[in-house]
N, C-alpha and C positions, 0 to 999 in steps of 0.2 A: 474572783475567779476561783471557781470548782471546779478541781478535776477527778474523773473516777474514770479506774483502768478496764481494758472491755477484760474477756476471755483470754483474747488472742492477744499474747504478750507481746509491752513494745507499745500497743494501743492504746491510746486514750480519751475520752470527748470531754471537752472543757468547754463551762458554762460562764459564760463572762456576766459579773453586776452590769443593769442596768440603771440610770438613769432616765425615770419622766419625769417632763411638764407641757407646761400647756403649749407647749414649741416642739416637744417632738421627744426624741430616744436622743441620748448617746453611751453607747459602750468603747470600751475597749477589747476586740477582739480577737489583738493580741500582744502581746504582752510577751519580755527577756523574761523577766524573776519570773511569771509564771507557767513558761515554755522551759527554764531551767528545773524548777521544783517538781514539774513535773513528770521532764523525764531526763535529767538528771546532766544535759547535757545543752547546747546553745541551739539555735535553730544556723542550719549551714543553708543561707537562700543564696538564689541562685536566680532567681527567675518566678513571676508571679502571673498567676491564669486567669481568665476573670470568663466564663460559658455561661452564655443565654441558652435557656430549651424550653421548649412549647411543652404541657402536659404531655405526656404517656413516651417522651424521647427518656431513652436509656443507652448511658454514656461506660462503656466497661462488657467486663471487666478485666481492667490491666497495670499491666507491671514494668518493669525494670531490668536490664541486668545487673548482678552483683557480683563487683563493682562496675559503675558505681556505687550506683538504682538509684531510688528519687524518690526521699523521703518527700512525707505530703501532709501540710494542715488546710484543712479543709472549712471552710464558710459557707453559709448561703445569706446573700445580704437580701436575696429578696425573694417572695414564692418559698416552695419547699418544696424537699427530695428526701426522697431514700434512699441514704450514703449507707452504703455497705461496705465490708473490709473484708478481706478473705485472705486467710494464711495460705502462702503459694509457698512458704519454706520449707523442701525437702529434707523432711528428720526433724519439724520439729512435733512435738506432741499432742499437738491441734489441727496438723497438715491436713488442709481441706475442709474444716472448720470455717465457719460465715456467723457476721455478725450487724445487723444494721440498726443504723440510729439516723432519724428524722432530723433535719437540720430546718430548720424555718427561721422566718421573722418574725414570731412570735418567744421562741425562749430562746434561740440566737444562738445555740449550740456548737461550735467547731470539732474537727475531728484530725487527730492529729496519727499520721499509720507511719513508722518505720520505714525503712526498706527491703522491700524482700515479702510488703504484704501485697496485695491485688486489690486495685480501686474500683468499686462501679457508683451509678445512681442513677433513680428517677425517677423524672422532676412529676411532680405533684400539682402543679398548675403551671398556666402560661406563664411567660417570660421570667421562669424560674434563675437568679443568678444567682451561680456560684464561685466565689473568688476563694484560690485555693496556691496557698508558698511551694515551692517546689526544692527540694537541695540538691536535682540539675536540672540545666538546663535540658531544651527537645534535640532528643536524639531517636532521632526516625531508625537509624539502623539497632538501636539498643533497648528499643519500645515493643512489648508485644499484650498478645490481651490472650485469656482464656473464654471458654462459650458461658455466657451467662445462666444461658439455660440449660447447660452439661448433668444429668441427672444426679449424677455423681456428687456434683455440690447441693444439688439440692434449694437454692438460693427461691426462698418464697417470696416474690414482686406482688404488689399489689397490684386490682385493677380495676380500683377507683380513683378519683383520683381527690383533692383537698373540699372541693366544693361536692363530691358529693357524682361525679360523670363518671362513666366508666371513662378507663382510658383503651384505648391503640398503642403499642411501643411500636418506636419508633426506633431504627437502629441504625446504623451505619456500615456499607458492605462491607469492613473490615471488621467490626466487631460480632457479624453477623457471620461472619465464615473462621472464626476465630477456634483453637482448637479443642477438644478436649481437655479435661484434667491430666487424665489417663495417657492421653497422647503428648502432651504437654510434659509429663513427670518422664516420659518414658525416652523420650527423644532429647535428652537435657537443659532444656529452655527453661525450665523453673530455675530459682533461685533452690543455694543449699543452706540450710540455718549455721552449718561453716562458714560460708562467708560471710553472714548474715553477720556474725558477732565476731569477725575479724573484722569489720567494716567498724562495727558499733564499740569495739576497742580503739580505736585509731581514735575514736570523737570525742573520748572516753565517759560512753556512756553504756552503763552495764544492763539496764532493762532491755538488751533488743534492736 
């Protein structure tokens, strides 16, 4: 497993080794040893999700209250998505910054997001299948969103899919009506770096 740290502290891209033969492909898309080596702590698995999306479907930017927050380990089993990590931790040196990684069924990379980071993805192909591990279960009252089109974030969303065809973006009503980054910050909705650091310390993870 190869690991690359993103510029947003605590977030990593993990690329597994693939074994191909005339029958197909085998890979280990998550291993505890590789995750511990990348983050300094085990992944506290509470829930595993699977999302299947048509080309142009945009989900996010989502985040959860801290504590307990919700760390994610995201992998695209089929198709392709542009996966976006947003630093929503008030007080972080990279607050408001975003990075994107293409997750697909070719390189089969995965992205790890610690608590306090926002997550979104845009499907670049029909039936893109994203599976992700979560450190906390679904709790509607603790889960929130930020407008993925907020100009203060300035996320660059692709206009064409993996096949080169134009994309028509589709969002849920909840995501479309999400507040701006500034509104979420000013109303106290966003997590603080201090709270996220304190949470990481309880897990023995010194990487945020």
